[in-house]
Phi, psi and omega in degrees: 000147178277143176231123176259124175257127181212166174263164188297321188247024182273117180297327177294320177299320178296318178298318181291324175298317178297318179297320177295316179298317180295330182287338183061025175271146178297129182202167170224154179243129177245118179265120180256156185294321181220174177284058185279115180289349182258017180293138180303131179101335177280133175299156182306130177085351180280144179231143177295147358283135179214140175255127179252124180230113179053043176084353180257134182261135173247116188253140177087159185305307185296318181293320180293314180296322178296318179295319178297321176298316179300312182293322178295318178296320178297318179297318180296320176297317180300314180293322181298313184262002181273000180257181180261019180275160176264152179230150178258140175279184183297337180264004179091002177284150180279132180258000000 
């Protein structure tokens, strides 16, 4: 599961929370009192706002949004090929 660490009044954190909600990916949000790098659950050296995915921290707006794009694209591929339907490639061949 994804965990977003943010502070209460951080506008970037609010933007990232909305992006997470829009992505429909399973996640939790942990609001910390300050940008404390020693908060429990944050990998060493990570500072809010940070997204933690499988123990790896993505820090800052651009890194978090890029990771969400990657995960959303992976989910869409999974759903696309996870059914028993056939798909055509660019040349019209059945995949």
